[in-house]
N, CA, C and O atoms as a GROMACS GRO file, in nm:
protein
  324
    1MET      N    1   4.190  -8.188   5.115
    1MET     CA    2   4.076  -8.265   5.177
    1MET      C    3   4.052  -8.391   5.106
    1MET      O    4   4.064  -8.398   4.983
    2ASP      N    5   4.020  -8.490   5.177
    2ASP     CA    6   3.987  -8.618   5.124
    2ASP      C    7   3.836  -8.629   5.101
    2ASP      O    8   3.761  -8.654   5.195
    3TYR      N    9   3.794  -8.611   4.980
    3TYR     CA   10   3.648  -8.599   4.952
    3TYR      C   11   3.581  -8.736   4.971
    3TYR      O   12   3.467  -8.742   5.018
    4LEU      N   13   3.647  -8.847   4.937
    4LEU     CA   14   3.590  -8.973   4.961
    4LEU      C   15   3.572  -9.003   5.106
    4LEU      O   16   3.473  -9.069   5.139
    5LEU      N   17   3.657  -8.963   5.192
    5LEU     CA   18   3.646  -8.979   5.334
    5LEU      C   19   3.534  -8.893   5.387
    5LEU      O   20   3.458  -8.939   5.473
    6MET      N   21   3.520  -8.773   5.340
    6MET     CA   22   3.407  -8.689   5.376
    6MET      C   23   3.275  -8.749   5.337
    6MET      O   24   3.179  -8.740   5.414
    7ILE      N   25   3.266  -8.812   5.219
    7ILE     CA   26   3.144  -8.874   5.175
    7ILE      C   27   3.113  -8.991   5.264
    7ILE      O   28   2.998  -9.012   5.302
    8SER      N   29   3.215  -9.069   5.297
    8SER     CA   30   3.199  -9.185   5.385
    8SER      C   31   3.144  -9.143   5.520
    8SER      O   32   3.051  -9.204   5.573
    9ILE      N   33   3.201  -9.040   5.576
    9ILE     CA   34   3.153  -8.986   5.708
    9ILE      C   35   3.008  -8.949   5.700
    9ILE      O   36   2.929  -8.981   5.788
   10LEU      N   37   2.972  -8.881   5.593
   10LEU     CA   38   2.833  -8.836   5.573
   10LEU      C   39   2.739  -8.957   5.569
   10LEU      O   40   2.637  -8.960   5.637
   11LEU      N   41   2.778  -9.060   5.485
   11LEU     CA   42   2.692  -9.172   5.477
   11LEU      C   43   2.684  -9.253   5.607
   11LEU      O   44   2.579  -9.307   5.640
   12GLU      N   45   2.794  -9.260   5.677
   12GLU     CA   46   2.797  -9.329   5.810
   12GLU      C   47   2.702  -9.254   5.904
   12GLU      O   48   2.626  -9.318   5.976
   13ALA      N   49   2.706  -9.120   5.904
   13ALA     CA   50   2.620  -9.040   5.992
   13ALA      C   51   2.470  -9.065   5.955
   13ALA      O   52   2.384  -9.077   6.043
   14ILE      N   53   2.442  -9.073   5.826
   14ILE     CA   54   2.304  -9.103   5.785
   14ILE      C   55   2.259  -9.237   5.835
   14ILE      O   56   2.144  -9.253   5.877
   15ILE      N   57   2.347  -9.334   5.832
   15ILE     CA   58   2.314  -9.469   5.886
   15ILE      C   59   2.286  -9.465   6.034
   15ILE      O   60   2.196  -9.534   6.082
   16VAL      N   61   2.363  -9.385   6.107
   16VAL     CA   62   2.340  -9.364   6.251
   16VAL      C   63   2.198  -9.308   6.271
   16VAL      O   64   2.122  -9.361   6.352
   17ILE      N   65   2.163  -9.206   6.200
   17ILE     CA   66   2.032  -9.135   6.213
   17ILE      C   67   1.919  -9.235   6.182
   17ILE      O   68   1.822  -9.247   6.258
   18ILE      N   69   1.932  -9.305   6.073
   18ILE     CA   70   1.824  -9.395   6.030
   18ILE      C   71   1.816  -9.512   6.127
   18ILE      O   72   1.706  -9.561   6.151
   19SER      N   73   1.928  -9.559   6.184
   19SER     CA   74   1.928  -9.664   6.284
   19SER      C   75   1.860  -9.622   6.412
   19SER      O   76   1.786  -9.697   6.474
   20LEU      N   77   1.891  -9.493   6.449
   20LEU     CA   78   1.826  -9.443   6.573
   20LEU      C   79   1.675  -9.426   6.551
   20LEU      O   80   1.595  -9.452   6.641
   21MET      N   81   1.637  -9.382   6.432
   21MET     CA   82   1.493  -9.372   6.399
   21MET      C   83   1.425  -9.506   6.410
   21MET      O   84   1.317  -9.516   6.469
   22ALA      N   85   1.486  -9.611   6.355
   22ALA     CA   86   1.436  -9.743   6.357
   22ALA      C   87   1.422  -9.793   6.502
   22ALA      O   88   1.327  -9.862   6.539
   23PHE      N   89   1.518  -9.758   6.578
   23PHE     CA   90   1.517  -9.801   6.723
   23PHE      C   91   1.407  -9.730   6.800
   23PHE      O   92   1.333  -9.791   6.877
   24LEU      N   93   1.398  -9.599   6.777
   24LEU     CA   94   1.301  -9.523   6.858
   24LEU      C   95   1.160  -9.534   6.812
   24LEU      O   96   1.068  -9.542   6.894
   25SER      N   97   1.139  -9.534   6.681
   25SER     CA   98   0.999  -9.533   6.630
   25SER      C   99   0.945  -9.677   6.598
   25SER      O  100   0.828  -9.706   6.621
   26LYS      N  101   1.028  -9.761   6.549
   26LYS     CA  102   0.991  -9.900   6.515
   26LYS      C  103   1.022 -10.004   6.618
   26LYS      O  104   0.988 -10.122   6.603
   27LYS      N  105   1.089  -9.960   6.727
   27LYS     CA  106   1.123 -10.050   6.833
   27LYS      C  107   1.208 -10.168   6.792
   27LYS      O  108   1.199 -10.277   6.847
   28LYS      N  109   1.291 -10.142   6.694
   28LYS     CA  110   1.385 -10.248   6.642
   28LYS      C  111   1.509 -10.243   6.728
   28LYS      O  112   1.591 -10.153   6.710
   29LYS      N  113   1.525 -10.334   6.820
   29LYS     CA  114   1.637 -10.326   6.920
   29LYS      C  115   1.770 -10.344   6.844
   29LYS      O  116   1.869 -10.283   6.885
   30TYR      N  117   1.778 -10.423   6.739
   30TYR     CA  118   1.906 -10.447   6.674
   30TYR      C  119   1.957 -10.319   6.617
   30TYR      O  120   2.078 -10.307   6.599
   31ALA      N  121   1.873 -10.219   6.586
   31ALA     CA  122   1.915 -10.093   6.523
   31ALA      C  123   2.010 -10.018   6.611
   31ALA      O  124   2.097  -9.947   6.560
   32ILE      N  125   1.999 -10.031   6.742
   32ILE     CA  126   2.089  -9.963   6.831
   32ILE      C  127   2.233 -10.010   6.813
   32ILE      O  128   2.327  -9.932   6.822
   33GLY      N  129   2.247 -10.141   6.786
   33GLY     CA  130   2.381 -10.196   6.762
   33GLY      C  131   2.442 -10.132   6.634
   33GLY      O  132   2.560 -10.099   6.630
   34LEU      N  133   2.359 -10.116   6.536
   34LEU     CA  134   2.405 -10.055   6.408
   34LEU      C  135   2.439  -9.914   6.435
   34LEU      O  136   2.542  -9.867   6.385
   35ALA      N  137   2.360  -9.841   6.511
   35ALA     CA  138   2.386  -9.698   6.544
   35ALA      C  139   2.521  -9.685   6.615
   35ALA      O  140   2.603  -9.599   6.582
   36ILE      N  141   2.541  -9.771   6.712
   36ILE     CA  142   2.669  -9.764   6.787
   36ILE      C  143   2.789  -9.794   6.693
   36ILE      O  144   2.891  -9.725   6.696
   37THR      N  145   2.774  -9.895   6.614
   37THR     CA  146   2.879  -9.934   6.525
   37THR      C  147   2.922  -9.821   6.429
   37THR      O  148   3.040  -9.792   6.414
   38PHE      N  149   2.820  -9.756   6.363
   38PHE     CA  150   2.851  -9.656   6.267
   38PHE      C  151   2.886  -9.520   6.332
   38PHE      O  152   2.952  -9.437   6.269
   39ALA      N  153   2.841  -9.499   6.458
   39ALA     CA  154   2.883  -9.376   6.533
   39ALA      C  155   3.029  -9.388   6.559
   39ALA      O  156   3.100  -9.288   6.551
   40ILE      N  157   3.079  -9.507   6.590
   40ILE     CA  158   3.222  -9.522   6.617
   40ILE      C  159   3.298  -9.505   6.482
   40ILE      O  160   3.407  -9.448   6.479
   41TYR      N  161   3.240  -9.552   6.374
   41TYR     CA  162   3.309  -9.529   6.246
   41TYR      C  163   3.316  -9.380   6.211
   41TYR      O  164   3.415  -9.335   6.155
   42VAL      N  165   3.211  -9.304   6.244
   42VAL     CA  166   3.214  -9.160   6.224
   42VAL      C  167   3.323  -9.097   6.306
   42VAL      O  168   3.398  -9.011   6.259
   43PHE      N  169   3.333  -9.141   6.432
   43PHE     CA  170   3.431  -9.091   6.524
   43PHE      C  171   3.572  -9.118   6.470
   43PHE      O  172   3.654  -9.026   6.464
   44TYR      N  173   3.602  -9.244   6.430
   44TYR     CA  174   3.732  -9.280   6.378
   44TYR      C  175   3.763  -9.206   6.253
   44TYR      O  176   3.871  -9.149   6.244
   45ASP      N  177   3.675  -9.202   6.153
   45ASP     CA  178   3.697  -9.139   6.031
   45ASP      C  179   3.714  -8.986   6.040
   45ASP      O  180   3.783  -8.924   5.960
   46SER      N  181   3.649  -8.932   6.137
   46SER     CA  182   3.659  -8.785   6.164
   46SER      C  183   3.798  -8.755   6.214
   46SER      O  184   3.860  -8.656   6.174
   47ILE      N  185   3.845  -8.839   6.299
   47ILE     CA  186   3.984  -8.826   6.348
   47ILE      C  187   4.086  -8.833   6.238
   47ILE      O  188   4.184  -8.758   6.236
   48ARG      N  189   4.062  -8.922   6.149
   48ARG     CA  190   4.152  -8.933   6.027
   48ARG      C  191   4.148  -8.814   5.939
   48ARG      O  192   4.248  -8.765   5.889
   49LEU      N  193   4.019  -8.767   5.921
   49LEU     CA  194   4.002  -8.651   5.834
   49LEU      C  195   4.072  -8.524   5.893
   49LEU      O  196   4.129  -8.443   5.820
   50LEU      N  197   4.065  -8.512   6.022
   50LEU     CA  198   4.119  -8.391   6.091
   50LEU      C  199   4.264  -8.413   6.131
   50LEU      O  200   4.323  -8.327   6.196
   51ASN      N  201   4.322  -8.525   6.094
   51ASN     CA  202   4.464  -8.561   6.126
   51ASN      C  203   4.493  -8.543   6.275
   51ASN      O  204   4.598  -8.489   6.312
   52LEU      N  205   4.403  -8.587   6.359
   52LEU     CA  206   4.419  -8.578   6.504
   52LEU      C  207   4.495  -8.703   6.555
   52LEU      O  208   4.482  -8.812   6.499
   53SER      N  209   4.572  -8.687   6.657
   53SER     CA  210   4.642  -8.797   6.717
   53SER      C  211   4.551  -8.853   6.828
   53SER      O  212   4.488  -8.778   6.903
   54ILE      N  213   4.548  -8.986   6.834
   54ILE     CA  214   4.465  -9.053   6.935
   54ILE      C  215   4.541  -9.174   6.984
   54ILE      O  216   4.614  -9.240   6.911
   55ASP      N  217   4.520  -9.200   7.110
   55ASP     CA  218   4.587  -9.315   7.175
   55ASP      C  219   4.544  -9.442   7.103
   55ASP      O  220   4.424  -9.466   7.087
   56PRO      N  221   4.640  -9.525   7.059
   56PRO     CA  222   4.604  -9.654   6.989
   56PRO      C  223   4.507  -9.740   7.072
   56PRO      O  224   4.424  -9.809   7.013
   57ALA      N  225   4.514  -9.737   7.201
   57ALA     CA  226   4.424  -9.816   7.285
   57ALA      C  227   4.277  -9.768   7.266
   57ALA      O  228   4.185  -9.850   7.265
   58ILE      N  229   4.258  -9.643   7.251
   58ILE     CA  230   4.123  -9.592   7.224
   58ILE      C  231   4.072  -9.638   7.093
   58ILE      O  232   3.957  -9.680   7.080
   59LYS      N  233   4.157  -9.631   6.994
   59LYS     CA  234   4.113  -9.688   6.857
   59LYS      C  235   4.081  -9.833   6.864
   59LYS      O  236   3.977  -9.877   6.814
   60GLU      N  237   4.164  -9.908   6.924
   60GLU     CA  238   4.149 -10.054   6.929
   60GLU      C  239   4.020 -10.089   7.010
   60GLU      O  240   3.937 -10.172   6.971
   61GLY      N  241   4.009 -10.019   7.128
   61GLY     CA  242   3.893 -10.042   7.208
   61GLY      C  243   3.762 -10.003   7.142
   61GLY      O  244   3.660 -10.072   7.155
   62SER      N  245   3.766  -9.889   7.070
   62SER     CA  246   3.639  -9.849   6.999
   62SER      C  247   3.604  -9.949   6.887
   62SER      O  248   3.487  -9.982   6.865
   63PHE      N  249   3.706  -9.995   6.819
   63PHE     CA  250   3.675 -10.095   6.712
   63PHE      C  251   3.620 -10.225   6.772
   63PHE      O  252   3.533 -10.290   6.713
   64LEU      N  253   3.672 -10.263   6.889
   64LEU     CA  254   3.614 -10.383   6.955
   64LEU      C  255   3.466 -10.360   6.990
   64LEU      O  256   3.382 -10.448   6.969
   65ILE      N  257   3.435 -10.243   7.041
   65ILE     CA  258   3.299 -10.215   7.078
   65ILE      C  259   3.214 -10.213   6.952
   65ILE      O  260   3.103 -10.265   6.952
   66ALA      N  261   3.265 -10.154   6.846
   66ALA     CA  262   3.186 -10.148   6.715
   66ALA      C  263   3.161 -10.292   6.666
   66ALA      O  264   3.051 -10.324   6.621
   67THR      N  265   3.261 -10.374   6.675
   67THR     CA  266   3.247 -10.514   6.629
   67THR      C  267   3.145 -10.591   6.712
   67THR      O  268   3.062 -10.665   6.660
   68LEU      N  269   3.153 -10.570   6.847
   68LEU     CA  270   3.055 -10.637   6.932
   68LEU      C  271   2.915 -10.588   6.906
   68LEU      O  272   2.821 -10.667   6.904
   69ALA      N  273   2.900 -10.460   6.887
   69ALA     CA  274   2.767 -10.401   6.862
   69ALA      C  275   2.716 -10.456   6.729
   69ALA      O  276   2.598 -10.493   6.722
   70ALA      N  277   2.795 -10.464   6.627
   70ALA     CA  278   2.748 -10.519   6.499
   70ALA      C  279   2.718 -10.666   6.511
   70ALA      O  280   2.623 -10.715   6.450
   71LEU      N  281   2.799 -10.740   6.590
   71LEU     CA  282   2.768 -10.881   6.612
   71LEU      C  283   2.636 -10.900   6.681
   71LEU      O  284   2.557 -10.986   6.643
   72TRP      N  285   2.611 -10.817   6.786
   72TRP     CA  286   2.482 -10.828   6.860
   72TRP      C  287   2.366 -10.791   6.767
   72TRP      O  288   2.261 -10.856   6.769
   73ALA      N  289   2.385 -10.686   6.684
   73ALA     CA  290   2.279 -10.649   6.589
   73ALA      C  291   2.246 -10.761   6.493
   73ALA      O  292   2.128 -10.791   6.473
   74ILE      N  293   2.343 -10.823   6.433
   74ILE     CA  294   2.312 -10.924   6.335
   74ILE      C  295   2.262 -11.052   6.398
   74ILE      O  296   2.185 -11.126   6.336
   75TRP      N  297   2.306 -11.081   6.525
   75TRP     CA  298   2.252 -11.199   6.594
   75TRP      C  299   2.107 -11.176   6.631
   75TRP      O  300   2.025 -11.268   6.628
   76SER      N  301   2.075 -11.048   6.665
   76SER     CA  302   1.934 -11.019   6.694
   76SER      C  303   1.848 -11.030   6.572
   76SER      O  304   1.736 -11.078   6.582
   77ILE      N  305   1.894 -10.989   6.460
   77ILE     CA  306   1.818 -11.007   6.333
   77ILE      C  307   1.802 -11.153   6.304
   77ILE      O  308   1.693 -11.197   6.267
   78TYR      N  309   1.908 -11.231   6.321
   78TYR     CA  310   1.901 -11.375   6.291
   78TYR      C  311   1.796 -11.444   6.383
   78TYR      O  312   1.716 -11.526   6.339
   79LYS      N  313   1.801 -11.406   6.510
   79LYS     CA  314   1.713 -11.477   6.608
   79LYS      C  315   1.565 -11.441   6.577
   79LYS      O  316   1.477 -11.522   6.606
   80ASN      N  317   1.536 -11.326   6.523
   80ASN     CA  318   1.399 -11.286   6.497
   80ASN      C  319   1.340 -11.337   6.363
   80ASN      O  320   1.223 -11.314   6.334
   81LYS      N  321   1.421 -11.404   6.286
   81LYS     CA  322   1.367 -11.458   6.157
   81LYS      C  323   1.317 -11.593   6.178
   81LYS      O  324   1.268 -11.656   6.084
   0.00000   0.00000   0.00000
């Protein structure tokens, strides 16, 4: 087992939870972008940990979505400052 990968997945999942809490309780809209980004990271890293085969188009598409969600989140933070 890859313990560093397992720790990474755990930390990513914690970021998802905290981001969702910020979105739901603090009404921070940018937090949903962070939650989506890190949820995709959890998905991808879990596939790696379990040695599952996945269509490359799904991986590429999910990373595009993660990147767009992170871009939207950081742009939202920038606009609100």
